[in-house]
C-alpha positions in Angstrom: 0.6 86.3 -50.1 -2.0 84.8 -47.6 -1.5 81.5 -46.0 -3.2 78.7 -47.9 -2.6 76.0 -45.5 -5.2 74.9 -43.0 -4.6 73.2 -39.5 -6.4 70.2 -40.5 -4.7 69.7 -44.2 -3.9 65.9 -44.3 -0.3 65.2 -44.2 1.4 63.5 -47.1 1.2 59.7 -47.5 4.9 59.6 -46.7 4.3 61.8 -43.4 1.6 59.6 -42.2 3.4 56.4 -42.9 6.5 57.8 -41.0 4.6 58.7 -37.9 2.7 55.4 -37.9 5.9 53.5 -38.3 7.6 55.4 -35.4 4.6 54.8 -33.0 4.4 51.1 -33.8 8.3 51.0 -33.1 8.3 53.2 -30.1 9.2 51.1 -26.9 6.4 52.9 -24.7 3.5 52.5 -27.5 1.4 49.4 -27.0 -1.1 50.0 -29.6 -1.9 52.7 -32.3 -5.4 53.5 -33.8 -6.4 55.9 -36.3 -9.4 58.0 -36.0 -9.4 59.8 -39.4 -6.4 61.2 -41.5 -5.0 63.3 -38.9 -6.4 61.7 -35.5 -4.7 58.9 -33.6 -5.0 57.2 -30.1 -1.8 55.8 -28.7 -2.3 53.3 -25.8 0.9 53.3 -23.8 2.3 50.3 -22.1 1.4 51.8 -18.7 -2.2 52.2 -19.7 -2.6 55.8 -20.6 -4.1 56.9 -24.0 -2.5 59.6 -25.7 -4.7 61.6 -28.1 -2.8 63.0 -31.0 -3.6 65.4 -33.8 -1.2 65.3 -36.8 -0.9 68.6 -38.7 0.9 69.7 -41.7 0.3 73.4 -41.1 3.3 75.6 -42.2 2.5 78.1 -39.4 0.2 76.7 -36.7 -1.5 79.6 -35.0 -3.8 80.4 -32.1 -6.7 80.6 -34.6 -5.8 77.1 -36.0 -5.5 75.9 -32.4 -9.0 77.3 -31.4 -10.5 75.6 -34.4 -8.7 72.1 -33.6 -9.9 72.3 -30.1 -13.5 73.2 -31.3 -13.6 70.2 -33.5 -11.2 67.8 -31.4 -11.6 68.8 -27.7 -10.1 65.5 -26.7 -6.8 66.0 -28.2 -3.9 66.4 -25.7 -0.9 66.4 -28.1 -0.5 68.3 -31.3 2.4 66.9 -33.6 3.8 68.5 -36.7 4.1 66.2 -39.4 7.2 68.2 -41.1 10.1 69.6 -39.8 9.8 72.9 -41.8 6.4 73.6 -40.0 6.2 75.5 -36.9 4.1 76.6 -34.1 3.9 80.3 -33.1 5.2 81.4 -29.6 1.6 82.4 -28.9 0.0 79.2 -29.8 2.7 77.2 -27.6 1.6 79.3 -24.5 -2.1 79.0 -24.9 -1.7 75.0 -25.6 0.7 74.8 -22.6 -2.1 76.7 -20.6 -4.6 73.9 -21.6 -2.0 71.2 -20.8 -1.9 70.3 -24.7 1.5 69.6 -25.8 2.9 71.0 -29.2 5.7 68.8 -30.7 8.0 67.9 -33.6 7.9 64.2 -34.2 11.4 63.9 -32.4 10.2 65.8 -29.4 6.8 63.8 -29.2 8.8 60.3 -29.4 10.9 61.7 -26.4 7.8 63.0 -24.5 6.2 59.6 -24.7 9.0 58.4 -22.2 8.0 60.9 -19.6 5.4 60.1 -16.9 2.4 62.5 -16.5 2.6 64.7 -13.7 -0.5 64.9 -11.5 
């Protein structure tokens, strides 16, 4: 059976609300702005702006990543809206090479505590 999910499928209202609530409550996030159903900018208290794409794709692949990057080249973090979704090993490697993080929501919340190395 072919995969009928798309990388830009809008997460459920519950998933969106959960993400938005977690970001508003996060101790490192000063402001959250939405740029469509899946795109968020988070302004951290240290001034950094984190550009997030929230995906609800069951299996997020390299092809999905390439489409996302073509439409949203500014995105530097991809967050899965659901714990049953997953990123393929290949896409995790490609994204890492581009310095784009791939996370589940809990991992992403932890990553916001880290200072970016440069």
